[in-house]
matplotlib code that plots the C-alpha trace (Angstrom):
import matplotlib.pyplot as plt

x = [-3.3, -3.5, -0.5, -0.6, 0.9, -0.8, 1.1, 0.2, 1.2, 1.6, 1.7, 3.1, 2.0, 2.9, 1.7, 2.5, -0.6, 0.3, -0.3, -4.0, -4.2, -7.6, -8.3, -6.3, -8.4, -6.7, -9.0, -7.7, -10.5, -8.5, -9.7, -7.4, -5.1, -5.1, -2.1, -4.1, -4.0, -0.2, 0.9, 3.1, 1.4, 3.4, 6.6, 9.9, 12.1, 11.6, 14.3, 13.7, 12.2, 14.6, 14.7, 13.3, 10.3, 9.8, 9.6, 7.0, 4.9, 2.7, 1.5, 0.2, -3.6, -5.4, -5.7, -2.5, -0.9, 2.6, 4.5, 4.6, 1.6, 3.0, 6.3, 4.6, 2.8, 6.0, 7.8, 4.8, 4.8, 2.0, 4.0, 4.3, 7.6, 9.4, 8.8, 6.4, 8.0, 7.6, 4.4, 2.0, 0.4, -3.0, -4.7, -7.5, -5.4, -3.4, 0.2, 1.8, 4.6, 7.9, 10.6, 14.3, 14.5, 11.3, 10.1, 6.9, 5.5, 2.8, 0.2, -1.3, 2.0, 3.9, 6.9, 8.8, 7.8, 9.9, 11.5, 8.5, 6.1, 8.4, 8.7, 4.9, 4.2, 6.6, 4.9, 8.1, 7.8, 8.5, 11.5, 13.0, 16.8, 17.8]
y = [18.0, 15.5, 16.9, 18.6, 21.9, 24.9, 26.3, 27.7, 25.4, 26.0, 23.2, 23.6, 20.7, 20.4, 17.7, 16.9, 17.4, 14.6, 12.0, 12.8, 12.2, 12.6, 15.9, 16.3, 16.8, 17.9, 17.3, 18.1, 17.3, 15.9, 17.0, 19.3, 17.7, 19.8, 20.1, 18.4, 15.2, 15.1, 16.7, 14.7, 15.6, 16.3, 16.3, 16.1, 16.0, 19.6, 22.4, 25.0, 28.3, 31.1, 33.7, 36.4, 34.2, 33.3, 37.0, 37.6, 34.4, 35.9, 38.6, 36.1, 36.1, 33.0, 33.2, 35.2, 33.6, 34.8, 36.4, 39.8, 41.2, 39.9, 41.5, 44.9, 44.6, 43.5, 46.6, 48.9, 49.7, 50.2, 48.6, 44.9, 44.5, 41.8, 38.1, 37.7, 34.4, 32.9, 31.0, 30.0, 26.7, 25.5, 22.1, 23.4, 24.8, 23.4, 24.3, 27.0, 26.4, 25.6, 28.2, 28.0, 31.2, 30.9, 29.1, 27.3, 27.4, 25.0, 27.2, 24.5, 23.6, 26.8, 25.0, 24.6, 21.8, 18.6, 16.6, 14.2, 17.0, 18.6, 15.2, 14.7, 18.2, 17.7, 14.3, 12.3, 8.7, 8.5, 6.2, 8.5, 8.7, 12.3]
z = [18.3, 21.2, 23.1, 26.5, 25.3, 23.6, 20.7, 17.3, 14.5, 10.8, 8.2, 4.7, 2.5, -1.1, -3.5, -7.1, -9.3, -11.6, -8.8, -8.7, -5.0, -3.2, -1.5, 1.7, 4.8, 8.0, 10.9, 14.4, 16.8, 19.7, 23.1, 25.1, 27.6, 30.7, 33.0, 35.8, 33.7, 33.5, 36.8, 39.1, 42.4, 45.5, 43.6, 45.5, 42.4, 41.3, 41.5, 44.2, 43.1, 42.4, 45.2, 42.7, 42.1, 45.8, 46.6, 44.0, 44.5, 47.4, 44.9, 42.4, 42.0, 40.8, 37.0, 36.4, 33.3, 34.2, 37.0, 35.4, 37.3, 40.6, 39.8, 39.2, 42.5, 44.3, 42.9, 43.3, 39.5, 37.0, 34.1, 33.4, 31.6, 33.6, 34.3, 31.3, 30.4, 33.9, 33.4, 36.1, 35.4, 36.7, 36.6, 34.3, 31.5, 28.6, 29.4, 27.3, 24.9, 26.6, 26.0, 26.7, 28.7, 30.7, 33.8, 34.7, 38.2, 39.3, 41.1, 43.3, 44.9, 44.5, 42.8, 39.6, 37.3, 37.5, 34.7, 34.5, 33.9, 31.2, 29.5, 29.6, 28.3, 25.4, 24.7, 24.9, 26.1, 29.8, 29.1, 26.4, 26.7, 26.3]

ax = plt.figure().add_subplot(projection="3d")
ax.plot(x, y, z, "-o")
ax.set_aspect("equal")
plt.show()
């Protein structure tokens, strides 16, 4: 779709038959936009990691998609039922869908994302007035 965020999309399209419009072709062939293309490297404007995340961060293994596996290791558990919406973002992936209750951690710099990155992920113009 040409945006730096991976999410499933559903389109509902209705058309009046009496208009005799040509067949509609939806063709989404945009290349993926990886987080490494929109990251604001060496950020100083991000919020500090919450203590609960800082404690679990050493248990993250490269490739983990969320903090749930690190949480299980931290608590010495075999179940993965917490921190599933705390996403770990890498340069070589398309960022996941942003959620109101989750957090995103940039793996390479062990930090939260900053506003610039959230704006870019959401495909807002950089000068958008929220």
